[in-house]
GUROFI-972591 format. One record per residue (C-alpha): residue number from 1; z, y negated, x negated. Coordinates in Angstrom, 3 decimals. Layout:
<recs>
+-----+----------+----------+----------+
:   k :       c3 :       c2 :       c1 :
+-----+----------+----------+----------+
: NUM :        Z :        Y :        X :
...
+-----+----------+----------+----------+
</recs>
This chain:
<recs>
+-----+----------+----------+----------+
:   k :       c3 :       c2 :       c1 :
+-----+----------+----------+----------+
:   1 :   51.447 :   26.930 :    4.981 :
:   2 :   48.531 :   26.652 :    2.894 :
:   3 :   44.421 :   26.636 :    3.489 :
:   4 :   42.419 :   27.770 :    0.534 :
:   5 :   38.944 :   28.109 :    0.120 :
:   6 :   37.638 :   30.353 :   -1.812 :
:   7 :   34.233 :   29.989 :   -3.960 :
:   8 :   32.030 :   31.738 :   -5.832 :
:   9 :   31.729 :   29.372 :   -9.340 :
:  10 :   28.468 :   31.343 :  -10.171 :
:  11 :   24.728 :   32.289 :   -8.995 :
:  12 :   26.770 :   35.185 :   -6.618 :
:  13 :   28.500 :   38.575 :   -6.824 :
:  14 :   31.700 :   37.303 :   -8.150 :
:  15 :   33.489 :   39.665 :   -6.375 :
:  16 :   34.808 :   36.534 :   -3.621 :
:  17 :   35.150 :   39.231 :   -1.195 :
:  18 :   38.005 :   41.871 :   -3.351 :
:  19 :   40.085 :   38.241 :   -3.578 :
:  20 :   39.589 :   36.876 :   -0.728 :
:  21 :   40.666 :   40.672 :    0.700 :
:  22 :   43.566 :   40.226 :   -1.593 :
:  23 :   45.199 :   36.504 :   -0.597 :
:  24 :   44.723 :   37.719 :    2.973 :
:  25 :   47.791 :   40.291 :    2.840 :
:  26 :   49.421 :   36.834 :    3.764 :
:  27 :   46.754 :   34.925 :    6.083 :
:  28 :   47.256 :   34.557 :    9.532 :
:  29 :   43.434 :   34.190 :    9.623 :
:  30 :   40.074 :   34.573 :    6.974 :
:  31 :   37.096 :   32.642 :    8.005 :
:  32 :   33.813 :   33.219 :    6.698 :
:  33 :   32.079 :   29.605 :    7.035 :
:  34 :   28.511 :   30.085 :    6.092 :
:  35 :   25.507 :   32.567 :    5.643 :
:  36 :   24.795 :   35.439 :    7.523 :
:  37 :   23.760 :   39.037 :    6.730 :
:  38 :   22.677 :   37.998 :    3.277 :
:  39 :   25.815 :   38.236 :    1.810 :
:  40 :   27.118 :   41.106 :    1.155 :
:  41 :   31.518 :   41.871 :    0.236 :
:  42 :   32.404 :   45.067 :   -0.905 :
:  43 :   36.019 :   45.912 :   -0.286 :
:  44 :   37.080 :   49.078 :   -2.244 :
:  45 :   40.266 :   50.718 :   -0.155 :
:  46 :   42.081 :   53.702 :   -0.523 :
:  47 :   40.584 :   54.829 :    2.896 :
:  48 :   37.129 :   53.849 :    1.355 :
:  49 :   34.768 :   51.211 :    1.027 :
:  50 :   32.781 :   49.000 :    2.735 :
:  51 :   30.088 :   46.184 :    2.463 :
:  52 :   31.258 :   43.106 :    4.471 :
:  53 :   28.566 :   41.154 :    5.638 :
:  54 :   28.618 :   39.190 :    8.506 :
:  55 :   32.646 :   39.544 :    8.970 :
:  56 :   35.353 :   38.190 :    7.296 :
:  57 :   37.695 :   39.788 :    5.064 :
:  58 :   40.663 :   39.446 :    7.258 :
:  59 :   39.216 :   42.258 :   10.003 :
:  60 :   40.577 :   44.641 :    7.367 :
:  61 :   44.229 :   44.108 :    7.475 :
:  62 :   46.441 :   44.071 :   10.149 :
:  63 :   47.886 :   41.183 :   12.133 :
:  64 :   45.149 :   39.103 :   10.669 :
:  65 :   42.413 :   36.977 :   12.780 :
:  66 :   38.534 :   37.085 :   10.725 :
:  67 :   36.827 :   34.301 :   12.399 :
:  68 :   32.572 :   34.255 :   11.705 :
:  69 :   32.285 :   30.467 :   11.664 :
:  70 :   30.443 :   27.782 :   13.106 :
:  71 :   28.588 :   27.242 :   10.113 :
:  72 :   27.200 :   30.423 :    9.773 :
:  73 :   23.525 :   32.010 :   11.096 :
:  74 :   24.597 :   35.276 :   12.890 :
:  75 :   22.488 :   38.418 :   13.129 :
:  76 :   24.158 :   39.692 :   16.761 :
:  77 :   22.735 :   43.159 :   16.422 :
:  78 :   23.466 :   43.843 :   12.996 :
:  79 :   26.659 :   42.417 :   13.857 :
:  80 :   27.395 :   45.006 :   16.427 :
:  81 :   25.947 :   47.697 :   13.846 :
:  82 :   29.015 :   46.445 :   10.964 :
:  83 :   31.071 :   46.523 :   13.366 :
:  84 :   30.555 :   50.351 :   14.798 :
:  85 :   30.256 :   51.140 :   10.802 :
:  86 :   34.087 :   49.855 :   10.233 :
:  87 :   35.256 :   51.444 :   13.534 :
:  88 :   33.733 :   54.526 :   12.632 :
:  89 :   35.699 :   54.547 :    9.297 :
:  90 :   38.905 :   53.635 :   10.890 :
:  91 :   38.807 :   50.289 :    8.620 :
:  92 :   38.829 :   47.794 :   11.042 :
:  93 :   42.209 :   46.865 :   11.071 :
:  94 :   42.254 :   42.886 :   12.209 :
:  95 :   40.707 :   41.012 :   14.860 :
:  96 :   37.267 :   39.610 :   14.858 :
:  97 :   36.784 :   36.517 :   16.246 :
:  98 :   32.756 :   34.648 :   16.394 :
:  99 :   32.487 :   30.617 :   16.640 :
: 100 :   30.759 :   29.680 :   19.374 :
: 101 :   28.987 :   27.456 :   17.673 :
: 102 :   27.718 :   29.326 :   15.201 :
: 103 :   23.921 :   29.903 :   15.252 :
: 104 :   21.939 :   32.914 :   15.729 :
: 105 :   19.610 :   34.252 :   13.399 :
: 106 :   16.290 :   36.226 :   15.541 :
: 107 :   13.644 :   38.756 :   14.570 :
: 108 :   11.877 :   36.289 :   14.785 :
: 109 :   13.433 :   34.707 :   11.326 :
: 110 :   13.195 :   37.428 :    9.566 :
: 111 :    9.206 :   37.781 :   10.516 :
: 112 :    8.774 :   33.780 :    9.279 :
: 113 :   11.179 :   34.528 :    6.006 :
: 114 :    8.250 :   37.269 :    5.056 :
: 115 :    5.898 :   35.265 :    5.855 :
: 116 :    7.093 :   32.324 :    3.877 :
: 117 :    7.981 :   34.686 :    0.410 :
: 118 :    4.383 :   36.032 :    0.984 :
: 119 :    2.822 :   31.910 :    1.525 :
: 120 :    5.002 :   31.418 :   -1.726 :
: 121 :    4.343 :   33.879 :   -3.761 :
: 122 :    0.231 :   33.164 :   -2.778 :
: 123 :    0.571 :   30.049 :   -3.827 :
: 124 :    1.913 :   30.547 :   -7.663 :
: 125 :    2.979 :   33.061 :   -9.724 :
: 126 :    6.502 :   31.915 :  -10.259 :
: 127 :    6.791 :   30.563 :   -6.152 :
: 128 :    8.946 :   33.097 :   -4.794 :
: 129 :   12.245 :   32.602 :   -4.424 :
: 130 :   13.189 :   35.563 :   -4.171 :
: 131 :   14.846 :   35.380 :   -1.022 :
: 132 :   16.723 :   39.083 :    1.042 :
: 133 :   14.127 :   38.606 :    3.819 :
: 134 :   16.923 :   38.675 :    6.161 :
: 135 :   15.494 :   35.489 :    7.839 :
: 136 :   18.509 :   33.460 :    6.589 :
: 137 :   16.502 :   29.941 :    5.304 :
: 138 :   14.599 :   30.298 :    8.966 :
: 139 :   17.708 :   30.174 :   10.692 :
: 140 :   18.663 :   27.200 :    9.147 :
: 141 :   16.114 :   25.117 :    9.251 :
: 142 :   15.848 :   26.045 :   13.231 :
: 143 :   19.626 :   24.585 :   13.284 :
: 144 :   18.545 :   21.174 :   11.436 :
: 145 :   15.408 :   21.343 :   13.046 :
: 146 :   17.184 :   21.430 :   16.635 :
: 147 :   15.405 :   24.650 :   17.402 :
: 148 :   18.055 :   26.721 :   17.033 :
: 149 :   20.105 :   28.799 :   19.720 :
: 150 :   23.537 :   29.504 :   19.547 :
: 151 :   26.491 :   32.362 :   20.155 :
: 152 :   27.501 :   29.891 :   22.918 :
: 153 :   24.117 :   30.222 :   24.628 :
: 154 :   24.073 :   34.017 :   25.043 :
: 155 :   25.903 :   33.481 :   28.052 :
: 156 :   24.263 :   30.949 :   30.027 :
: 157 :   20.577 :   32.654 :   30.695 :
: 158 :   18.632 :   29.346 :   31.625 :
: 159 :   19.444 :   27.759 :   28.550 :
: 160 :   19.018 :   30.463 :   26.696 :
: 161 :   15.299 :   30.722 :   28.055 :
: 162 :   14.895 :   27.268 :   27.977 :
: 163 :   15.725 :   27.453 :   24.221 :
: 164 :   13.549 :   30.400 :   23.705 :
: 165 :   10.191 :   28.739 :   25.407 :
: 166 :   11.249 :   25.837 :   22.669 :
: 167 :   11.511 :   27.875 :   19.854 :
: 168 :    8.739 :   30.326 :   20.193 :
: 169 :    6.189 :   27.193 :   20.708 :
: 170 :    7.290 :   26.276 :   17.127 :
: 171 :    6.180 :   30.167 :   15.687 :
: 172 :    2.415 :   30.078 :   16.689 :
: 173 :    1.479 :   30.357 :   12.351 :
: 174 :    3.349 :   33.396 :   13.226 :
: 175 :    1.995 :   37.167 :   13.961 :
: 176 :    3.754 :   40.167 :   15.251 :
: 177 :    6.181 :   38.347 :   17.550 :
: 178 :    8.784 :   40.471 :   19.548 :
: 179 :    7.365 :   39.518 :   23.160 :
: 180 :    9.778 :   36.754 :   24.794 :
: 181 :   11.322 :   37.843 :   27.745 :
: 182 :   11.597 :   41.276 :   25.317 :
: 183 :   13.925 :   39.543 :   22.852 :
: 184 :   16.062 :   37.507 :   25.927 :
: 185 :   16.923 :   40.461 :   27.850 :
: 186 :   18.834 :   42.175 :   24.258 :
: 187 :   19.727 :   38.539 :   23.450 :
: 188 :   21.549 :   38.409 :   27.077 :
: 189 :   23.125 :   42.229 :   26.451 :
: 190 :   24.116 :   41.767 :   23.223 :
: 191 :   25.995 :   38.665 :   24.262 :
: 192 :   27.721 :   39.878 :   27.291 :
: 193 :   28.502 :   42.955 :   24.925 :
: 194 :   30.041 :   40.380 :   22.067 :
: 195 :   31.475 :   38.061 :   24.643 :
: 196 :   35.049 :   38.777 :   24.216 :
: 197 :   35.108 :   37.588 :   21.025 :
: 198 :   33.093 :   33.967 :   20.943 :
: 199 :   35.432 :   31.949 :   21.072 :
: 200 :   36.030 :   28.307 :   20.427 :
: 201 :   37.383 :   28.930 :   17.005 :
: 202 :   38.296 :   25.076 :   15.964 :
: 203 :   41.235 :   24.519 :   18.364 :
: 204 :   42.990 :   28.307 :   17.026 :
: 205 :   42.459 :   27.113 :   13.477 :
: 206 :   44.084 :   23.562 :   13.867 :
: 207 :   46.750 :   24.906 :   15.648 :
: 208 :   47.848 :   27.848 :   13.077 :
: 209 :   47.477 :   24.879 :   10.739 :
: 210 :   50.143 :   23.078 :   12.380 :
: 211 :   52.337 :   26.185 :   12.647 :
: 212 :   52.661 :   26.698 :    9.286 :
: 213 :   49.993 :   29.854 :    8.967 :
: 214 :   48.326 :   30.519 :    6.334 :
: 215 :   44.133 :   29.968 :    6.489 :
: 216 :   41.374 :   31.114 :    4.301 :
: 217 :   38.472 :   29.943 :    4.248 :
: 218 :   36.228 :   32.384 :    2.874 :
: 219 :   32.806 :   31.323 :    1.123 :
: 220 :   29.411 :   33.768 :    0.964 :
: 221 :   26.633 :   33.071 :   -2.028 :
: 222 :   28.063 :   30.838 :   -4.126 :
: 223 :   28.156 :   26.700 :   -5.774 :
: 224 :   24.963 :   27.285 :   -7.689 :
: 225 :   23.424 :   28.701 :   -4.968 :
: 226 :   24.383 :   25.602 :   -2.663 :
: 227 :   21.021 :   24.217 :   -1.098 :
: 228 :   21.899 :   20.636 :   -2.635 :
: 229 :   23.612 :   21.121 :   -5.788 :
: 230 :   22.418 :   24.210 :   -6.572 :
: 231 :   19.242 :   25.791 :   -8.395 :
: 232 :   17.215 :   24.184 :   -6.767 :
: 233 :   14.711 :   25.405 :   -5.062 :
: 234 :   16.125 :   29.354 :   -5.826 :
: 235 :   19.188 :   28.110 :   -3.475 :
: 236 :   20.300 :   29.599 :   -0.566 :
: 237 :   20.220 :   27.538 :    2.927 :
: 238 :   23.294 :   26.311 :    3.495 :
: 239 :   26.511 :   25.051 :    1.275 :
: 240 :   28.682 :   27.416 :   -0.112 :
: 241 :   31.308 :   25.044 :   -2.010 :
: 242 :   34.833 :   23.885 :   -0.620 :
: 243 :   32.521 :   20.552 :    1.155 :
: 244 :   30.720 :   23.534 :    2.434 :
: 245 :   33.530 :   25.515 :    3.904 :
: 246 :   35.515 :   22.638 :    5.677 :
: 247 :   32.082 :   21.913 :    7.605 :
: 248 :   31.331 :   25.611 :    8.179 :
: 249 :   35.020 :   25.711 :    9.772 :
: 250 :   35.892 :   22.776 :   11.689 :
: 251 :   39.555 :   21.759 :    9.359 :
: 252 :   39.591 :   18.262 :    8.173 :
: 253 :   39.077 :   17.837 :    4.728 :
: 254 :   43.229 :   16.413 :    4.586 :
: 255 :   44.510 :   19.550 :    5.467 :
: 256 :   43.149 :   21.735 :    2.501 :
: 257 :   45.505 :   22.369 :   -0.295 :
: 258 :   43.597 :   25.084 :   -2.741 :
: 259 :   40.280 :   25.669 :   -3.976 :
: 260 :   39.731 :   29.024 :   -6.043 :
: 261 :   37.026 :   29.026 :   -8.254 :
: 262 :   36.316 :   33.092 :   -8.502 :
: 263 :   33.923 :   33.336 :  -11.689 :
: 264 :   33.508 :   36.967 :  -13.419 :
: 265 :   33.908 :   37.656 :  -17.226 :
: 266 :   30.484 :   37.894 :  -17.919 :
: 267 :   28.036 :   36.233 :  -15.063 :
: 268 :   25.019 :   37.400 :  -13.355 :
: 269 :   21.867 :   36.623 :  -11.149 :
: 270 :   19.887 :   38.345 :   -8.197 :
: 271 :   16.687 :   37.405 :   -7.094 :
: 272 :   14.513 :   34.410 :   -8.644 :
: 273 :   16.078 :   31.167 :  -11.016 :
: 274 :   16.894 :   29.695 :  -14.246 :
: 275 :   20.030 :   31.925 :  -16.043 :
: 276 :   19.991 :   30.636 :  -19.084 :
: 277 :   22.856 :   33.407 :  -20.901 :
: 278 :   20.605 :   36.209 :  -19.780 :
: 279 :   21.062 :   38.783 :  -22.104 :
: 280 :   18.981 :   42.030 :  -22.408 :
: 281 :   18.115 :   45.356 :  -24.483 :
: 282 :   20.794 :   47.667 :  -25.089 :
: 283 :   23.887 :   45.533 :  -23.818 :
: 284 :   22.640 :   44.018 :  -20.499 :
: 285 :   22.027 :   47.868 :  -20.071 :
: 286 :   25.352 :   48.478 :  -20.325 :
: 287 :   26.720 :   45.563 :  -18.376 :
: 288 :   24.781 :   46.603 :  -15.813 :
: 289 :   25.288 :   50.277 :  -15.521 :
: 290 :   29.710 :   49.461 :  -16.668 :
: 291 :   29.687 :   46.422 :  -13.811 :
: 292 :   27.694 :   48.310 :  -11.146 :
: 293 :   25.298 :   45.416 :  -11.357 :
: 294 :   23.593 :   46.049 :   -7.821 :
: 295 :   23.194 :   43.899 :   -5.094 :
: 296 :   25.855 :   44.785 :   -1.926 :
: 297 :   22.791 :   43.690 :    0.269 :
: 298 :   19.562 :   44.757 :   -1.229 :
: 299 :   20.399 :   47.290 :   -3.740 :
: 300 :   18.181 :   45.324 :   -6.484 :
: 301 :   19.941 :   45.246 :   -9.891 :
: 302 :   21.003 :   42.164 :  -10.612 :
: 303 :   20.026 :   40.390 :  -14.475 :
: 304 :   22.854 :   40.027 :  -16.599 :
: 305 :   24.487 :   37.765 :  -18.846 :
: 306 :   27.756 :   35.884 :  -20.462 :
: 307 :   30.071 :   33.508 :  -18.873 :
: 308 :   28.675 :   30.017 :  -18.914 :
: 309 :   30.872 :   27.111 :  -19.025 :
: 310 :   29.004 :   24.340 :  -19.059 :
: 311 :   28.159 :   25.710 :  -15.301 :
: 312 :   31.635 :   26.871 :  -14.713 :
: 313 :   32.620 :   22.752 :  -16.042 :
: 314 :   30.166 :   21.815 :  -13.197 :
: 315 :   30.882 :   23.927 :  -10.356 :
: 316 :   35.241 :   22.744 :  -11.275 :
: 317 :   34.659 :   19.542 :  -10.878 :
: 318 :   31.804 :   19.933 :   -8.196 :
: 319 :   34.524 :   21.959 :   -5.737 :
: 320 :   37.585 :   20.479 :   -7.380 :
: 321 :   39.112 :   23.757 :   -8.036 :
: 322 :   43.064 :   23.649 :   -8.300 :
: 323 :   42.707 :   27.429 :   -9.888 :
: 324 :   40.418 :   29.913 :  -11.067 :
: 325 :   40.401 :   34.092 :  -10.959 :
: 326 :   38.517 :   35.636 :  -13.537 :
: 327 :   37.080 :   39.059 :  -12.393 :
: 328 :   36.011 :   42.111 :  -13.832 :
: 329 :   37.413 :   41.862 :  -17.377 :
: 330 :   37.747 :   45.641 :  -17.972 :
: 331 :   33.873 :   45.685 :  -18.130 :
: 332 :   34.104 :   44.187 :  -21.330 :
: 333 :   36.492 :   46.033 :  -22.722 :
: 334 :   35.738 :   47.622 :  -25.938 :
: 335 :   33.421 :   44.652 :  -27.229 :
: 336 :   33.991 :   43.871 :  -30.560 :
: 337 :   33.219 :   40.315 :  -29.756 :
: 338 :   32.872 :   38.762 :  -26.326 :
: 339 :   30.323 :   35.157 :  -26.200 :
: 340 :   30.982 :   32.348 :  -24.224 :
: 341 :   27.796 :   29.654 :  -23.740 :
: 342 :   30.388 :   26.812 :  -24.719 :
: 343 :   27.008 :   23.732 :  -24.583 :
: 344 :   23.435 :   23.933 :  -24.093 :
: 345 :   20.647 :   21.600 :  -26.056 :
: 346 :   17.838 :   20.756 :  -24.517 :
: 347 :   14.191 :   21.264 :  -26.170 :
: 348 :   14.612 :   17.323 :  -27.103 :
: 349 :   18.081 :   18.070 :  -28.954 :
: 350 :   20.483 :   16.514 :  -26.705 :
: 351 :   23.468 :   18.396 :  -26.154 :
: 352 :   24.989 :   19.119 :  -22.642 :
: 353 :   28.181 :   20.528 :  -21.922 :
: 354 :   29.036 :   19.951 :  -18.385 :
: 355 :   26.474 :   19.018 :  -16.202 :
: 356 :   23.526 :   21.178 :  -15.902 :
: 357 :   19.151 :   19.485 :  -14.926 :
: 358 :   18.528 :   19.404 :  -11.828 :
: 359 :   15.640 :   20.509 :  -12.064 :
: 360 :   15.643 :   24.407 :  -12.226 :
: 361 :   12.369 :   24.475 :  -14.890 :
: 362 :   14.889 :   22.141 :  -17.499 :
: 363 :   17.478 :   24.092 :  -16.970 :
: 364 :   15.366 :   27.330 :  -17.459 :
: 365 :   14.345 :   25.559 :  -21.379 :
: 366 :   17.802 :   24.965 :  -22.298 :
: 367 :   19.559 :   26.755 :  -25.607 :
: 368 :   23.074 :   27.923 :  -25.231 :
: 369 :   25.167 :   27.467 :  -27.675 :
: 370 :   28.052 :   30.246 :  -27.944 :
: 371 :   31.151 :   30.803 :  -29.392 :
: 372 :   32.670 :   34.365 :  -30.028 :
: 373 :   36.050 :   35.648 :  -29.310 :
: 374 :   37.593 :   38.809 :  -30.221 :
: 375 :   37.155 :   41.694 :  -27.691 :
: 376 :   39.859 :   43.306 :  -25.831 :
: 377 :   40.429 :   47.078 :  -26.080 :
: 378 :   38.724 :   49.248 :  -23.090 :
: 379 :   40.845 :   49.755 :  -19.627 :
: 380 :   42.249 :   53.517 :  -19.773 :
: 381 :   44.402 :   54.272 :  -16.643 :
: 382 :   47.212 :   53.487 :  -18.722 :
: 383 :   46.738 :   50.238 :  -19.053 :
: 384 :   45.845 :   49.598 :  -15.673 :
: 385 :   48.979 :   50.865 :  -14.819 :
: 386 :   50.760 :   48.605 :  -17.109 :
: 387 :   49.118 :   45.682 :  -15.444 :
: 388 :   50.392 :   47.311 :  -12.027 :
: 389 :   53.725 :   47.186 :  -13.709 :
: 390 :   54.306 :   45.109 :  -16.068 :
: 391 :   51.848 :   41.448 :  -14.395 :
: 392 :   50.742 :   39.370 :  -17.784 :
: 393 :   52.737 :   40.787 :  -19.951 :
: 394 :   50.575 :   43.978 :  -20.393 :
: 395 :   47.476 :   41.954 :  -20.768 :
: 396 :   46.362 :   42.000 :  -24.169 :
: 397 :   46.801 :   39.212 :  -26.282 :
: 398 :   42.627 :   38.896 :  -26.717 :
: 399 :   41.468 :   38.896 :  -23.424 :
: 400 :   44.837 :   36.368 :  -22.406 :
: 401 :   43.567 :   34.111 :  -25.847 :
: 402 :   40.111 :   34.199 :  -24.060 :
: 403 :   41.980 :   33.349 :  -20.069 :
: 404 :   43.308 :   30.608 :  -22.095 :
: 405 :   40.305 :   29.046 :  -23.373 :
: 406 :   38.667 :   29.312 :  -20.294 :
: 407 :   41.245 :   27.650 :  -18.697 :
: 408 :   41.491 :   24.640 :  -21.475 :
: 409 :   37.446 :   23.796 :  -21.347 :
: 410 :   37.248 :   23.625 :  -17.701 :
: 411 :   41.047 :   22.008 :  -17.131 :
: 412 :   41.568 :   24.646 :  -14.813 :
: 413 :   44.538 :   27.314 :  -14.477 :
: 414 :   43.412 :   30.969 :  -14.356 :
: 415 :   45.406 :   31.906 :  -12.296 :
: 416 :   44.248 :   35.389 :  -11.198 :
: 417 :   42.593 :   38.389 :  -13.155 :
: 418 :   40.629 :   41.549 :  -11.937 :
: 419 :   40.539 :   44.161 :  -13.208 :
: 420 :   39.199 :   46.777 :  -11.554 :
: 421 :   37.140 :   47.450 :   -8.323 :
: 422 :   39.932 :   48.857 :   -5.861 :
: 423 :   42.498 :   46.982 :   -4.131 :
: 424 :   45.721 :   46.579 :   -6.483 :
: 425 :   43.439 :   45.886 :   -9.837 :
: 426 :   44.135 :   42.441 :   -9.584 :
: 427 :   46.876 :   40.370 :  -11.425 :
: 428 :   48.771 :   36.619 :  -10.057 :
: 429 :   49.585 :   35.144 :  -13.570 :
: 430 :   51.852 :   32.641 :  -11.592 :
: 431 :   50.523 :   28.827 :  -11.366 :
: 432 :   49.004 :   26.839 :  -13.533 :
: 433 :   49.570 :   29.874 :  -16.462 :
: 434 :   47.175 :   30.190 :  -18.984 :
: 435 :   46.354 :   26.472 :  -18.628 :
: 436 :   49.716 :   25.324 :  -19.594 :
: 437 :   50.709 :   27.855 :  -22.162 :
: 438 :   48.126 :   30.484 :  -24.114 :
: 439 :   50.543 :   33.001 :  -23.536 :
: 440 :   51.365 :   33.426 :  -27.341 :
: 441 :   54.808 :   33.853 :  -26.560 :
: 442 :   53.945 :   36.710 :  -24.539 :
: 443 :   54.259 :   40.252 :  -26.448 :
: 444 :   50.945 :   41.305 :  -27.255 :
: 445 :   49.513 :   44.995 :  -25.535 :
: 446 :   50.068 :   47.880 :  -28.259 :
: 447 :   47.635 :   50.600 :  -26.842 :
+-----+----------+----------+----------+
</recs>
């Protein structure tokens, strides 16, 4: 039995959904612990591809329950659309549960989100934080301000009416709000349709753990977007860290066994905020094209850059990573050299190795220092098939050295490598490899 947290180790879009789906094959529950419809986890299955926004990856596997947990802000109307899409594609194979304690994201919040971005942008050319305008920030603000509505409230019309009265009283600065009675009617109706899925989910998870069943806590967004520990103010409004996953699921800390950090072999970012290792030009365009680097929710083109070990070391310590999954190694296949940022130099000449500046403007001003590694071959179908059948022995030697360096520098073993978008394009390297061994004894792939 294990309780495993899957945490994004960069700025998001590291293929957390793919790794979570891979692990879900042996799980009883998969729990989304935070965020809302701003997240987009792309899963490529033999039957077709799907993007999960508010559902946990467990719903794609038979015998697994996907829980949208108490730390989430759920848009019930968009959730119904997501469920219908899965059903239409015949991809809904597991069970869906929705925490009664999760907060409800309303059309009001989407209006407020757009208003806030307009206010920021009007106040300063750099004021916008690049939100998805799905209402995440205002929904979490209302939760913290005690104005919020929870999924359990949808089944209690009198309580819901009182909550909406208070909420509307706090939104007098907004224009174009839907009539309160109309919104209440819609919420009661959608609450009735979702009622069979709305449950007290914490006792179910406690029971599963007591019975020795595997539970996966699936993060949305990533640690560098944490509202406290990320590149504030260019962050999300929740805690996409291992500690946040516990708060967002109701699982006590002593039950946690594994913390898996997911990082690309390079780095991407979408939206505003500092990005020390960003690369442009032809190389940047190549990474965007080969990596299909567009946001799954917004479709926005992602900025791309090289792997940043300063940030990765920081995030590894912050979350207590017990292992790493390195994804999209295939995108870098064919490069003569692969740069990795190993430290920063500040404008004052200071060297930073494992703790970035807390102020975003200071992080934007650092100069990365790179170490370059020999590249590895392109991932043609022959190499992919060898990896599927022979495992780690088929990894190109230069890629193994790259992975060993990442493990050594972070002091976290690389346990998984992903080399393509498909479900079976993930390789388990074993516990402790190659952090404990650089793999020099493994025969190099001969091409």
